[in-house]
N, C-alpha and C positions, 0 to 999 in steps of 0.2 A: 573648927564643926562649926561656929553657929551659920556659919555663911555657905562650910557644904550644906545644910537645914534648908538652911532660907534655896538654896539652887534646885535643888531637890520637891522641895515643895512648889516653887514657881513650874519645873517640869511637868508634876504631876497635875497643876491647874489646866495648863497650856495641853496637855492631851486629854483632860477631863473637857474641855472647851472645845475638840475640836471632833471628839468622841462623839457630842453633843450636839452639831454641828451635820457631819456622819446623818447620826439618828433621826433627827428633821429630815434631812433630804429624802434620808429613806420613806420616811413615815410622808410626806407632803408638804413643803413650806407656804407652797405656791400657790393660785387663787383659781377656784373655779372658773374657767374663760371655756369660750368656742370661735373657731377662726374657720374663714369660708375657704374653703377647696376650688380654688379655680379665681379668675377676676373677682374684682365687687360690680363692672360696669360690663354689662356682653350686649352685643347686638346679633337678632336673629333671623332670619329672612323667613317672611310671613307665608304662613300654610308649612313651615317646613318640621320635621319632630325635633325636638330641644330635649338635650339630656343632664340632667340637672348634677350639676358635682357636687350640690350639697355643702354641707361642711360638718366638721369635727368638732365635740366640747370633752373637756375632761373638769373635775374635780378638782378637789386641792391636792389628793393623793395621787395622781397622774391614772386615777380609770379612768376610761370610757364611761361617755352619759349621752343616754339617748336623746338624739336628736329630734325636733317634730318642724316641719314645716307648714308656714302659711303662705300657698299660692298669692293671692290676694286676686284671683280671677284672671291669672295670667293664665293665657293660651297664644300659641303664634298663629291663631286664627283673625286676631285682632289688631288692627294697625294701632300702638301705643307704648307705652313704656308705664314700664311694670313696677313695684320694688318686692321682689320676697323675702318674708323673714324666716329666719331660723333661731329655734331658744332649747334649750336645755337648760333642767332644775336638778341641782345635785339634793343631796340625802338632810341637809339642813334647809331646804323649802329658797334656797336661793337662787334664781331666774335670770340666766344673760342670755343674750339677742343678737344677732348681729343679721346684717341684710343685704342683698346684693339685686341692683338694679337693672333691667333688662328690657332691651328697646328690640321691638319688633316692625322693621322696616319692608318697606315694597319694592319690590323688582320690575320692569318695566313687561317682561312675562307676564307678573299677575293682572297685568292690566289691557291686556291682550283681547280683542271682541269688538261685536255688532253691539253700540248702543242707541238706545230712544233717549230723543234730545228735547229739551222742552227747555224756550229761550225768550226773552222777552226785549231780543236783537232785532233791530228793526230799520230800513231806510227808510227816505223819502226819495221818489224821481217825479219829475214834474207830468208825466204822460198815465199814471196813475193815483187814483184820487186817497187811495188807504195804504198807509207803511208796509214796508213789502218784508218778510224775511230775509233775514242774510243766511239764515241755515236749512237744511232739511230737519224734519225729524228723526232723522236719522244717523249715525258715524259709525265708521269705524276706525279701530284704534291698532297698531301695528308697533311691534317693536324697531324700533332706531337703533342707527350703527354704536352701541355703549348699554349697558346693565340700566342707566338709569336717562336715555334717551324715546320717547315716543313720536308717533307723527300721527297727526289729528287725517283723515284722509276721507273722502266721496261726502264733504261736507256741506256745500252748497247748492245752491236751486242752480243758481248759472250754471258753470263750465261744468262743475262737478272731477274739475282736474286740481283743486287749489288744496294745498295742504298745510297746517298747522303742526307746529313742529314744538314740540314741550320737552324738559328735561325735570326729572327728579330731584326733589329737593328736601330729604328724610323724607316724610311722606304728604308734603305738598308739591305742587306744579307748575311751574311755569312756562307758555304760550307766546307763540310771536307767529304770522304770517299774515297773508294776504288775499283779498277774495278782489277777483275781478270781475266784472258786473255788464254786460252789455244790452241794458233795458230797449223793447222794442223802440225804434223810431229814433233813436239815438245813437248818429255814426260814432260816435268815439267811448270807450268803455268807461266806466265808474271804477276807480284803483282804492279797495278800502284796507286801509295797515292795523291789524289787529296788534295788540297785546294784551296778553291775560296773568293772570296767579288765579290758581283753585287749591281746595283741598280734596282729600282722598277721604271716603269716609272709613271707617273700621274697620269694617267689610270689604272693602277695598273694589266696592261694586259699584258707588256712585261716585263722583268728580263733578267737583262745583264749582263754575270759574267765573271772576269778574273780570271781565272785557272793558277796555277802553279801546278805541277807534275811530278812524281820520280819515277822511277822506283824500287821500293825498295827491290823487289826479283830478280836481274840482272843476270839471267840464259844464257841469249845471247843478249851480245847489251847494255842493262840496259839503264840510262841516265835519265837525266833531261829536262824539257821545262818546255812553258808557251801557254795558247791559251786564246782565247776567244768564249764564245758559246751565241747564244742568245736567250731564251725561249720566243715563243708568244702563248699567247694563243687561243687554236680552239673557 
């Protein structure tokens, strides 16, 4: 009989524990938490409409909490990376926070247009006493064969037919091309090879390129040099 009572007592205790766990689950035994809806890293196009998927938060009892969003100056009209913070506070004053990183990227069509050009890119030829500008004070940028490809056209004083080819990497740009120049009184033209790396401004209207150039057809003078050109969209 003693053993029977002990077994019954054990069963009662076990049932009591199970009931306690169930009761706690019903009341909430977890912690106040917040979770992102969607990815924690996103890439969006410059100038596009961004629909924030947001975040959800619950208190320890599983009841939803109001989520407050701090976008920290985020705008799709700015080429940059932004961190958006989402926070919620429960009835006990505990605040939980989660963040999402959004990178705004430029496509080639965002840069198409006519640009004003300022540069210190010059070359010397024997028949001219002062350095001569490589580039005109305007240039056209057109889309290339791919969303990250550009062509800089109508760029030089000489033939006007030379093209620089650009590739967009993140919000930077790499350029390569050559200029053929035929100075008056010199029978053989000069050919200059250019490579450049540039940055695109936050508003996607200014491209600043650092060039290195080399006279690859050294008829007279030859040489190498470096310069900077600033392209501002009209």
